[in-house]
FIVO-339919 format. One record per residue: x, y, z of N, C-alpha, C in turn. Coordinates in Angstrom, 2 decimals, m for minus. Each point is the difference from the previous one (the first is absolute). Example, Ala and Ser with C-alpha at 12.3 -4.5 7.8 and 13.67 -1.06 7.14 Angstrom:
// FIVO-339919
((13.19,m5.69,7.80),(m0.89,1.19,0.00),(0.90,1.20,0.00))
((m0.35,1.05,m0.72),(0.82,1.19,0.06),(m0.77,1.09,0.73))
//
This chain:
// FIVO-339919
((147.18,147.47,29.93),(0.16,m0.96,1.07),(m1.36,m0.28,0.63))
((m0.29,m1.23,0.35),(m1.32,m0.33,0.53),(m0.22,0.57,1.41))
((m1.22,0.17,0.35),(m0.38,0.45,1.35),(0.23,m1.19,0.96))
((0.34,0.33,1.20),(0.12,m1.03,1.06),(m1.37,m0.33,0.52))
((m0.33,m1.28,0.03),(m1.29,m0.42,0.54),(0.23,m0.46,1.40))
((m0.36,0.82,0.98),(0.14,m0.30,1.40),(m1.14,m0.85,0.49))
((0.29,m1.00,0.78),(m1.00,m0.85,0.65),(0.01,0.25,1.48))
((m1.19,0.20,0.57),(m0.12,0.20,1.43),(0.22,m1.31,0.72))
((0.66,0.05,1.11),(0.33,m1.19,0.74),(m1.27,m0.72,0.49))
((m1.08,0.74,0.20),(m1.28,m0.57,0.48),(m0.82,m0.64,m1.11))
((0.41,0.22,m1.28),(m0.75,m0.55,m1.14),(0.12,m1.55,0.02))
((m1.00,m0.67,m0.53),(0.07,m1.50,0.02),(1.09,m0.57,m0.90))
((0.47,0.78,m0.98),(1.06,m0.50,m0.93),(1.32,m0.14,0.76))
((0.58,m1.20,m0.04),(1.29,m0.25,0.62),(1.10,0.35,m1.00))
((1.15,0.46,0.48),(1.14,0.29,m0.90),(0.58,m1.30,m0.53))
((0.63,0.05,m1.22),(0.66,m1.20,m0.47),(1.19,m0.34,0.89))
((0.25,m1.26,0.22),(1.12,m0.44,0.84),(1.28,0.07,m0.79))
((1.09,0.31,0.73),(1.36,m0.03,m0.51),(0.18,0.84,m1.26))
((m0.59,1.17,0.00),(0.11,0.93,m1.11),(0.32,1.38,0.58))
((0.83,0.75,m0.66),(0.33,1.34,0.53),(m1.27,0.90,0.01))
((m0.17,0.66,1.14),(m1.13,0.90,0.20),(0.48,1.36,0.51))
((m0.78,1.03,m0.33),(0.20,1.29,0.63),(m0.94,0.01,1.22))
((0.52,0.40,1.16),(m0.77,0.01,1.23),(m0.09,1.42,0.56))
((m1.15,0.42,0.34),(m0.16,1.25,0.73),(m0.08,m0.40,1.48))
((0.97,0.41,0.77),(0.07,m0.37,1.42),(m0.04,1.26,0.89))
((m0.25,m0.27,1.27),(0.06,1.08,0.98),(1.49,0.35,0.25))
((0.38,1.24,m0.22),(1.39,0.39,0.17),(0.49,m0.13,1.41))
((m0.94,0.07,0.94),(0.41,m0.06,1.41),(0.24,m1.44,0.50))
((m0.08,m0.95,m0.90),(0.30,m1.39,0.42),(1.42,m0.13,0.53))
((0.90,0.81,m0.55),(1.41,m0.06,0.43),(0.47,1.32,0.64))
((m0.79,1.04,m0.11),(0.41,1.30,0.55),(m1.27,0.71,0.55))
((m0.13,0.03,1.29),(m1.20,0.57,0.64),(m0.22,1.48,m0.37))
((1.05,0.74,m0.38),(m0.13,1.37,m0.37),(m0.78,0.22,m1.29))
((m0.18,m1.07,m0.75),(m0.68,0.09,m1.31),(m1.48,m0.40,0.11))
((m0.57,0.10,1.19),(m1.38,m0.36,0.23),(m0.93,0.75,m0.94))
((m0.93,m0.70,m0.63),(m0.97,0.62,m0.89),(0.50,0.10,m1.41))
((1.22,m0.41,m0.29),(0.57,0.06,m1.35),(0.10,m1.40,m0.56))
((0.14,m0.08,m1.31),(0.12,m1.28,m0.70),(1.31,m0.07,m0.75))
((0.34,m1.21,m0.38),(1.20,m0.26,m0.80),(m0.32,m1.07,m1.02))
((0.63,0.07,m1.17),(m0.13,m1.01,m1.05),(1.25,m0.88,0.06))
((m0.21,m1.28,0.09),(1.08,m0.99,0.06),(m0.25,m1.07,m1.03))
((1.07,m0.70,m0.39),(m0.13,m1.16,m0.85),(0.00,m1.22,0.92))
((m0.93,m0.88,m0.22),(m0.10,m1.19,0.82),(m0.68,m1.14,m0.76))
((m0.44,m1.00,0.72),(m0.72,m1.13,m0.60),(m0.95,m0.62,1.03))
((m0.89,m0.83,m0.49),(m1.00,m0.66,0.81),(0.41,m1.48,0.12))
((0.04,m0.52,1.20),(0.40,m1.42,0.21),(m1.20,m0.94,m0.05))
((m1.19,0.52,0.03),(m1.19,m0.83,0.15),(m0.61,0.22,1.36))
((0.84,0.47,0.95),(m0.44,0.29,1.36),(0.17,1.44,0.41))
((1.07,0.62,m0.50),(0.31,1.37,0.35),(0.90,0.65,m1.08))
((0.13,1.33,0.10),(0.91,0.71,m0.90),(1.39,0.04,0.63))
((1.02,0.01,m0.85),(1.39,0.15,0.44),(0.65,1.06,m0.84))
((0.91,0.78,0.63),(0.78,0.98,m0.75),(1.15,m0.71,m0.74))
((0.29,0.48,m1.17),(1.16,m0.59,m0.75),(1.30,0.55,0.51))
((0.02,1.21,0.59),(1.28,0.60,0.41),(0.69,m0.81,1.09))
((m0.77,m0.61,0.89),(0.64,m0.77,1.09),(m0.76,m1.26,0.34))
((m1.04,m0.29,m0.74),(m0.83,m1.19,0.16),(m0.75,m0.05,1.33))
((m0.18,1.16,0.63),(m0.78,0.04,1.21),(m1.49,0.02,m0.31))
((m0.83,m0.36,0.96),(m1.42,0.02,m0.21),(m0.52,1.41,m0.01))
((m0.81,0.33,m0.98),(m0.65,1.31,m0.11),(m1.33,m0.09,0.73))
((m0.08,0.50,1.18),(m1.19,m0.14,0.85),(m1.13,0.92,m0.36))
((0.30,1.20,m0.47),(m1.06,1.04,m0.16),(m0.10,0.45,m1.45))
((m0.40,m0.90,m0.87),(m0.22,0.31,m1.42),(m1.43,0.42,m0.16))
((m0.20,1.11,m0.71),(m1.36,0.51,m0.25),(m0.48,m0.32,m1.42))
((0.94,0.02,m0.96),(m0.36,m0.28,m1.41),(1.21,m0.69,m0.66))
((m0.31,m0.72,m1.11),(1.06,m0.65,m0.72),(m0.32,0.06,m1.49))
((1.02,m0.12,m0.83),(m0.14,0.00,m1.49),(1.07,m0.89,m0.55))
((m0.33,m0.66,m1.09),(0.97,m0.86,m0.69),(0.98,0.94,m0.67))
((1.28,m0.25,0.19),(1.05,0.90,m0.50),(0.20,m0.09,m1.50))
((0.07,m1.15,m0.59),(0.42,m0.16,m1.38),(m0.83,0.85,m1.00))
((m1.30,0.08,0.09),(m0.74,0.83,m0.97),(0.33,1.48,0.07))
((0.65,0.41,1.10),(0.31,1.42,0.20),(1.35,0.37,m0.64))
((0.75,m0.97,m0.45),(1.29,0.24,m0.56),(m0.02,0.26,m1.52))
((0.98,0.76,m0.49),(0.07,0.16,m1.48),(0.17,m1.34,m0.66))
((m0.46,m0.11,m1.25),(0.04,m1.29,m0.74),(1.40,m0.55,m0.15))
((1.02,0.86,m0.07),(1.36,m0.51,m0.26),(0.77,m0.42,1.26))
((m0.65,0.09,1.16),(0.63,m0.42,1.25),(m0.27,m1.47,0.26))
((1.04,m0.75,0.21),(m0.11,m1.44,0.32),(0.64,m0.22,1.36))
((m0.79,m0.38,0.98),(0.54,m0.21,1.34),(0.61,m1.40,0.11))
((1.05,m0.09,0.85),(0.58,m1.31,0.26),(m1.02,m0.88,0.64))
((0.19,m1.30,m0.07),(m0.92,m0.97,0.57),(m0.07,0.23,1.51))
((m1.17,m0.05,0.57),(m0.20,0.18,1.41),(m0.33,m1.32,0.65))
((0.81,m0.42,0.96),(m0.21,m1.25,0.71),(m0.08,0.32,1.48))
((m1.22,0.16,0.55),(m0.15,0.36,1.40),(0.56,m1.03,0.98))
((0.09,m1.26,m0.42),(0.53,m1.00,0.88),(1.49,0.22,0.24))
((0.73,0.45,m1.00),(1.42,0.26,0.22),(0.16,1.41,0.62))
((m0.99,0.87,m0.11),(0.13,1.32,0.60),(0.01,m0.10,1.54))
((m0.61,m1.03,0.55),(m0.04,m0.14,1.48),(1.33,m0.38,0.60))
((0.88,m0.58,m0.84),(1.32,m0.33,0.47),(0.71,1.30,0.29))
((0.75,0.09,1.09),(0.66,1.24,0.36),(0.76,0.53,m1.17))
((m0.49,1.14,m0.54),(0.58,0.58,m1.18),(0.99,1.11,0.33))
((0.15,0.32,1.31),(0.92,1.06,0.41),(1.44,m0.49,m0.05))
((0.92,0.95,0.15),(1.41,m0.34,0.00),(0.33,m1.02,1.12))
((0.80,m0.94,m0.32),(0.43,m1.00,1.01),(1.01,0.65,0.96))
((0.07,m0.45,1.24),(0.90,0.58,0.96),(1.45,0.08,m0.47))
((0.48,m1.03,m0.69),(1.38,0.02,m0.48),(0.22,1.10,m1.03))
((m1.05,0.23,m0.83),(0.10,1.07,m1.01),(0.00,1.36,0.71))
((m0.86,0.17,1.01),(m0.02,1.25,0.75),(1.38,0.27,0.64))
((0.61,m1.04,0.53),(1.31,0.16,0.62),(1.03,0.47,m1.05))
((m0.06,m0.63,m1.18),(0.95,0.34,m1.07),(m0.21,1.43,m0.46))
((m1.28,0.44,m0.05),(m0.26,1.37,m0.42),(0.46,1.00,0.98))
((m0.14,m0.32,1.32),(0.39,0.93,1.04),(1.50,m0.04,0.28))
((0.66,m1.09,m0.34),(1.42,m0.16,0.33),(0.76,m0.44,m1.28))
((0.11,0.88,m0.99),(0.66,m0.41,m1.25),(1.47,m0.37,0.23))
((0.44,m0.99,m0.73),(1.37,m0.44,0.10),(0.85,0.91,m0.86))
((1.08,0.48,0.60),(0.93,0.89,m0.74),(0.94,m0.88,m0.77))
((m0.01,0.09,m1.29),(0.89,m0.78,m0.84),(0.92,0.96,m0.73))
((1.30,m0.02,0.32),(0.92,0.96,m0.62),(0.04,m0.09,m1.50))
((m0.25,m1.18,m0.53),(0.04,m0.16,m1.46),(m1.11,0.80,m0.67))
((m1.11,0.24,0.70),(m1.09,0.72,m0.56),(m0.09,1.47,0.44))
((0.84,0.40,0.88),(m0.05,1.37,0.52),(0.36,1.03,m1.06))
((0.71,m0.37,m1.01),(0.37,0.92,m1.09),(m0.88,m0.16,m1.22))
((m1.19,m0.66,0.20),(m0.91,m0.32,m1.11),(0.71,m0.82,m1.04))
((0.82,m0.90,0.43),(0.73,m0.91,m0.86),(m0.82,m1.29,m0.14))
((m0.78,m0.12,m1.06),(m0.92,m1.15,m0.14),(0.47,m0.93,m1.12))
((1.28,m0.09,m0.26),(0.52,m0.86,m1.06),(m0.11,m1.45,0.39))
//
């Protein structure tokens, strides 16, 4: 497996836009108890700032970045990444949350009768 080539955020080389990246971030960005520690996240560069792929929030405190694809085994094929559609609320919709929290009791299915 190839070595990860980390790029310092202060280096003149800009990350490629709209491509999956590994980001080394300050772990205390979201939890003050983790001050002085780092975390590795998957994200991307918009041309102006880094964003996390997990929730599409802005990654404010990135120290280093690396292109993800060269770090993967040759037989791994990632699905197409479209950051423009990633910004659309990808979380569960309120009606789905309601359905998950308040399941409908259907007597026909209570006996595992799926005919």
